[in-house]
C-alpha positions in Angstrom: 0.1 0.1 -0.1 1.6 3.4 -1.0 1.3 6.2 1.2 0.5 9.8 -0.5 0.6 13.1 0.9 -2.0 15.3 -0.2 -2.0 19.1 0.2 -5.2 21.3 -0.6 -5.4 25.1 -0.2 -8.7 26.7 -0.2 -9.5 30.3 0.3 -12.9 31.9 0.9 -13.6 35.7 0.9 -17.0 37.0 2.0 -18.2 39.8 0.3 -20.8 42.1 2.1 -23.7 43.5 0.1 -24.3 47.2 -0.1 -27.6 48.2 -1.4 -31.4 48.5 -0.1 -30.9 45.1 1.6 -27.7 46.2 3.7 -29.4 47.5 6.4 -31.4 44.4 6.9 -28.5 42.1 6.7 -26.5 44.2 9.0 -29.1 44.2 11.7 -29.3 40.4 11.6 -26.0 39.7 12.6 -25.8 37.7 15.6 -23.9 37.5 18.9 -20.9 39.5 19.9 -19.8 40.4 16.5 -22.9 42.3 15.9 -22.5 44.0 19.0 -18.9 44.9 18.4 -19.3 46.2 15.0 -22.2 48.5 16.0 -20.5 50.0 19.0 -17.3 50.2 16.5 -19.1 52.4 14.0 -22.0 53.9 15.4 -20.2 55.7 18.0 -20.5 59.3 19.7 -16.9 59.7 18.8 -17.7 58.9 15.2 -20.9 60.9 14.8 -19.2 63.7 13.2 -17.8 61.5 10.6 -20.8 59.6 10.0 -22.8 63.0 9.7 -20.6 64.0 7.1 -21.4 60.4 5.3 -24.9 61.1 5.8 -25.0 64.7 4.2 -23.0 63.9 1.3 -24.8 60.3 0.7 -27.9 61.8 -0.6 -26.2 62.6 -3.7 -26.4 58.8 -4.6 -27.9 57.1 -7.4 -30.4 55.3 -4.8 -31.9 58.7 -4.3 -32.6 59.4 -8.1 -35.9 57.4 -7.9 -37.3 58.6 -4.6 -36.1 62.0 -5.9 -37.7 61.8 -9.3 -41.3 60.4 -7.8 -41.3 63.1 -4.8 -40.4 65.8 -7.4 -43.6 64.8 -9.6 -45.9 64.5 -6.6 -44.7 67.9 -5.1 -45.1 69.5 -8.8 -48.7 67.8 -8.7 -49.5 68.8 -5.1 -48.4 72.6 -6.1 -51.7 72.7 -8.4 -53.8 71.7 -5.6 -52.5 73.9 -2.8 -55.1 76.3 -2.9 -58.0 74.1 -3.7 -57.0 71.7 -0.9 -56.6 74.6 1.6 -60.0 75.8 0.9 -61.6 72.3 1.2 -59.4 71.7 4.3 -60.7 75.0 6.0 -57.9 75.4 8.2 -58.2 75.9 12.1 -55.2 76.5 14.0 -57.1 76.1 17.1 -58.1 72.3 16.3 -57.2 70.1 18.8 -55.8 66.9 17.0 -53.9 69.1 14.6 -52.6 71.4 17.2 -51.5 68.0 19.5 -50.2 66.1 16.3 -47.9 69.2 15.2 -46.9 69.9 18.8 -45.8 66.3 19.3 -44.2 66.4 16.0 -42.1 69.5 16.3 -38.2 69.7 17.0 -38.6 69.8 20.7 -40.7 66.7 21.4 -39.2 64.8 18.8 -35.6 65.5 19.8 -36.6 64.2 23.2 -37.9 61.1 22.0 -35.0 60.5 19.7 -32.5 61.3 22.6 -34.6 59.1 25.2 -34.3 56.1 22.8 -30.4 56.8 22.0 -29.7 57.0 25.8 -31.7 53.6 26.5 -29.8 52.1 23.9 -26.3 52.5 25.4 -27.5 50.3 28.2 -28.8 47.7 25.9 -27.3 44.4 24.4 -29.9 44.7 21.4 -27.5 45.4 18.6 -30.3 46.2 16.1 -32.2 48.6 19.0 -28.6 50.0 19.6 -28.3 51.0 15.8 -31.5 52.2 14.9 -31.6 54.6 17.8 -28.4 55.9 16.5 -29.6 56.0 12.9 -32.5 57.8 14.4 -30.4 60.8 16.1 -27.9 61.0 12.8 -31.1 61.3 10.5 -32.9 63.8 12.7 -29.5 66.2 12.7 -28.8 65.4 8.9 -32.4 66.2 7.8 -32.6 69.4 10.0 -29.8 70.8 8.3 -31.3 70.2 4.7 -34.7 71.6 6.0 -33.4 74.7 7.3 -31.0 75.2 4.0 -33.9 74.8 1.5 -36.1 77.1 3.7 -33.3 79.9 3.6 -33.2 79.2 -0.3 -36.6 78.8 -1.5 -38.0 81.4 0.9 -41.7 80.6 0.4 -44.2 82.5 2.4 -46.6 80.3 4.9 -50.1 80.0 3.9 -51.1 81.9 7.3 -48.5 84.6 6.0 -46.6 84.4 9.5 -43.0 84.3 7.8 -41.1 82.8 4.9 -40.4 79.5 6.0 -42.9 77.2 4.4 -41.2 75.1 2.0 -40.5 72.2 2.8 -42.4 71.1 5.7 -39.8 70.4 8.5 -42.6 68.4 10.8 -43.3 66.1 8.0 -39.6 65.7 6.7 -38.5 64.8 10.1 -41.5 62.4 10.8 -40.8 60.7 7.3 -37.0 60.2 8.0 -37.6 58.9 11.6 -40.2 56.7 9.7 -37.7 55.4 7.3 -35.3 54.4 9.6 -37.6 52.5 11.6 -38.9 50.6 8.5 -35.3 49.9 7.2 -34.3 48.3 10.6 -37.6 46.8 11.4 -39.5 45.9 8.1 -42.8 46.8 7.4 -44.5 46.1 10.9 -42.6 48.9 12.1 -42.8 50.8 8.9 -46.4 50.8 8.3 -47.7 52.4 11.4 -44.5 54.8 11.3 -45.7 56.1 7.7 -48.9 56.4 8.8 -48.2 58.6 11.8 -45.8 60.5 9.6 -48.8 61.3 7.3 -50.7 62.6 10.2 -48.1 64.8 11.4 -48.2 66.4 7.7 -51.9 66.7 7.7 -51.6 68.6 10.9 -49.5 71.1 9.5 -52.2 71.7 6.6 -54.9 71.6 9.2 -52.9 74.4 11.3 -52.5 76.6 8.0 -48.6 76.2 8.5 -48.0 74.9 5.2 -49.1 74.0 1.6 -49.8 70.5 0.3 -46.5 70.6 -1.8 -44.6 71.9 1.3 -45.6 68.5 3.0 -44.8 66.5 0.1 -41.6 68.1 -0.4 -40.8 67.4 3.2 -42.0 63.7 2.9 -39.7 63.4 -0.1 -36.8 64.8 1.8 -36.8 62.8 5.0 -37.4 59.6 3.0 -34.0 60.0 1.4 -32.5 61.2 4.4 -33.6 58.3 6.4 -32.6 55.8 3.7 -29.5 57.4 3.4 -28.6 57.1 6.9 -29.4 53.5 7.2 -27.6 52.6 4.3 -24.3 54.7 4.7 -24.0 53.4 8.3 -24.5 49.7 7.2 -22.1 50.2 4.6 -19.6 51.3 7.2 -20.4 48.4 9.4 -19.8 46.0 6.2 -16.3 47.4 5.6 -15.3 47.4 9.3 -16.0 43.3 9.3 -12.6 41.8 10.4 -11.1 39.2 8.2 -9.7 36.5 10.0 -7.4 33.9 8.9 -8.2 30.2 9.8 -5.8 27.5 9.5 -7.2 23.8 9.4 -5.3 20.4 9.2 -7.5 17.3 8.9 -6.1 14.1 8.3 -7.0 12.1 5.1 -7.5 8.5 5.5 -8.5 6.4 2.4 -8.0 3.1 0.8 -5.1 3.9 -1.2 -3.9 7.0 0.6 -2.7 8.8 3.8 -2.0 12.2 4.5 -3.0 15.6 5.7 -5.2 18.3 4.3 -4.4 21.8 4.9 -7.3 24.3 4.9 -6.7 28.1 5.0 -9.6 30.5 5.0 -9.4 34.0 4.8 
């Protein structure tokens, strides 16, 4: 019986997908690796860098379709601005409009998002940690774009109070947060979140603070910002995935052969 020595070298490289499903894939990582990656990228220390990535990330090919659809919808809504305003019969003192509008404002939304973020720092649930971080980042990025557009467009509000009508900051922020929730938790969270965002937009019409086109533009911007925030942070997590080299030595025992198999995975 002859003795043979076999040497086999195998290399495997895992590529992380980057696209619409990247956020879901990242949030489904299990165990300590997920927590470590989330803590390594979505941290307060890296927040300025991630904010910069969020601001620049909206200029991406994945934003083209929602921007086109939202632009068309905003243009169509502008035709209905005055007719819809007349049919709604705006009432700033309306109970539900004032309540929802206040709850969707910067103060209460900021407090809500900050509370979630603070709570997540004590949680071992990596998805919750990542989602709360993205909520904070999306809120900041969205506010920057909203205020910039308000200064550029300078549109007078329907009630004539000032020239900060376009786009609706309330609607934009609500849709940004809803999109982050949907990207991390799927449609079971996305559906109620988007419905609530729509109610926030409707409250601004009822209070005579915005035209219909302001709300549509805000919703479009918020969706793009929320989508961009999750995508960019998930790309960072994928890029941070460590490449480990594993060496395995296995015996080969066959009828006509004896030897070792060397396997290297990296």
